[in-house]
N, C-alpha and C positions, 0 to 999 in steps of 0.2 A: 442433552441434545448436540446432536451430530449433524454439519453438515458437510453431505457428500455430490457434489455436484457436478455431472457427466457430461461435457460441454464437446460440440462437435466441431471436427477438424478444421480449419479452413484452408480457404483452396491453397495460400500462400503468406508467406510471413509480409505482416504490414510493418511500415513504417509512416508515421507521420508527420517525420518531420526530414529535410534532407541536411545530413551532419554527420559528415568523414569523421569526425572529435565522436558521436555516439556509436555509430559503426563498426570502430574498430572496438570501443569500449565492447559492444554485445561478442565482437567475433572472441576476445578475451573473456567472455563471461559462460560464452556457452563451449567453449574449449575444455577454462579452468573446470568447468560444472558436472562435464562429461569425465575426465579424467579423476574425481573425487568425488561421482557419487557416490561409494559407501561411505563417507562422512562428511555431514554439511557441516559439518563445524571447520575441516578443514574446505571445503569451498572459501565459508564468506574469510577467513584467512588470507588465504592468496588473492578474491579482488578486493579487498580493501586497499591498499594502495594502488590498487588499479583507477576503483571509484575516487582515489582522495585525489588525484591529478584531472580527473573528469572535472569533480564539482570544480578545484581552482579556476578553471576555462569558463570566463561567464561572457562569452561568445556565442557560444554553444546553442543557446537552446533560446527562438524568437517568443519574441513579448507577446504575443498572443497565449505562447504554453504559460506562461506565467499569469495570467488574470484571474481576476476571482469571478466564481457564477450563483451570479442568481437564483437559478432555478436549478441547482445544485440536489442531489438527493439524501447528500450529506446534510446537507441544511448551515446555513449563516451562510451563505453565500462559497464557499468553499467551493472552488475548483481542483476538479478530477483530471488532469487532462492527457491521454494515451498518447504514447511517444512511439512505442514498439511493441510486438507481440510476436509471435511464438506460430507459424504455424498449428501446432498442436499442440499452444497454450499452455507449454510448458513454463513460458519462460513471459515476466512485461519490463517495462521499463515507464512509468511514466510521475510527471510534479503533481503534487499537491499543493494548491496556494489557500492559503485561509486565511483570514484578513483582517487588520488588525482588532483585538479582543475576542476573536470568534472562537469557539472551541469544538474538535470534534465531538462525535457521537464517542465515547468509548466502545470499542471494537477489539476485533483479532483478523488475523493476516490468513492464519490455514496452510500457510508455505515459508520454507527460510528463505533469508533476503538480507538487503542490507536496506539501511534510509541515512540521506546526508543529507543536510541542511545547504541552501546553496545562498540563500537571499531571506536576512527577517533573523529575528531572534522568535525562541517558541521554547515553551516550558509543555517535558513531557511527565505525565504523568505515569508511570509503572504498574500494573495489577499481575497477582496471579490470582489463581483459583481454588478457593478452597474447598469447595466441596464436592461431588462426588459426581455430580450431570446427574444424576438420576431420576433429580423431580422435572420433571418437565417443564419449562419456563422459570425458572427456576436456578439462580446462581451467585453463589457467595463470593464475594470479594475480597482483596488484601492486599492494601498498595503494597509495592515494594520499594519505589525508591520514583524519587522527584528531580530532573534532572534540566538543568539549563544547557537549551540551544546556540552557541553561535554559526557564522558558517564556516564549512566545513569539516563540523564534527558530525561523527558518522557511529551509526547505531547498528547492534547486528539478528535478527528475527531468526529467532530457532524454537520453532514450539516443542513445549509447553514455554520456551522461557522468554520471557520478552513479550511473547505477542500479543500479549492484552495492554490496549493503551487507552490514552486519550491526550491532544494534543492543543495548542493555545497558542494564537501567537504573542509575544508579547513587543515588538516593536510598532512606529508606530505607523511602518508604513506592513503589506500583509507579507507574511513570509510564504517561501519555496524550498518544498524539501524534494526530492529526488529518491526515488521509490525500485530498486530493484529484487521480483518476486519471483517464485519458481510456479506461478502458477498464472493465471488471468484476474485477476486481483480482480477485479471493476464486476464481472461478471460471476463471478461465482457468489454463493447465496453464505454468509461468512453472519457472525454474531454480532451484533450489536446488544450492551450492557448497558442496566439502570441501576448504577450502584446504593442509591438512596430506594430501593424499591426491592434490592435484590429480585433481579431478573432478569431474561433475558431474551431476545426474539431475534429472528433469521432477517438480514436484512442485506439489497444487493448494492451495492452504493454508485454501481454506473462506471459513465467517462461522459464527463462533460462534450466528447468532439466522435464519439462513437459509441451506437444505442450499441446493447446487447439483446438483439431482435428475437434470436429463436430463443433464447432462455425467457422472453416477456410470453412471447407464448404457450408456452410452454406449463406456465405459472395460471396463464387466464384458464388454457384447457384443463389447470388443476381443481381451481375454482367450481367450473361449471357441474 
């Protein structure tokens, strides 16, 4: 099963918070990603120190974007708050808020990226797909690593390496992680895996504050 979602360009870049720190960071991301486009491992390595600086600053993220969302498409009250989205949908920055005790579905991202823990504590279970993907709806996963994360910890996504995971909040308060991804993560179709039944299905996580209207309309048209 391969998901390739074509998204229409936006009229302009979208900013959902007023933050000079975020604007400066995004400018750095765009500059570095452009000059390292042929080697995304270099993109991530060069971006990581700048991302570390952003995570260390606790004033730039408004409280609204660190809240859970009872109506989350990911379930469990998980909030996925869009902070920035590029006009061509090639870059997004968002916060992911996971309530205490909640766990994300096992999912992939389908893009290079960095994820850093901003608040709280998490346990991340990383998977690798070991089947060839030929059988529709079937996926065989293998756990490759379990990581315990604290604020300031960063990990890389470079598909297929590290791209499939599930994350659980282990702190008594909600955890907040910041995601920098090389796609419009909330609006593309991705994969949700159910390891217990060795199955996989398409899903769109959406955003808590920015609907994917045109994509939803396409889905409805296909169903009809």
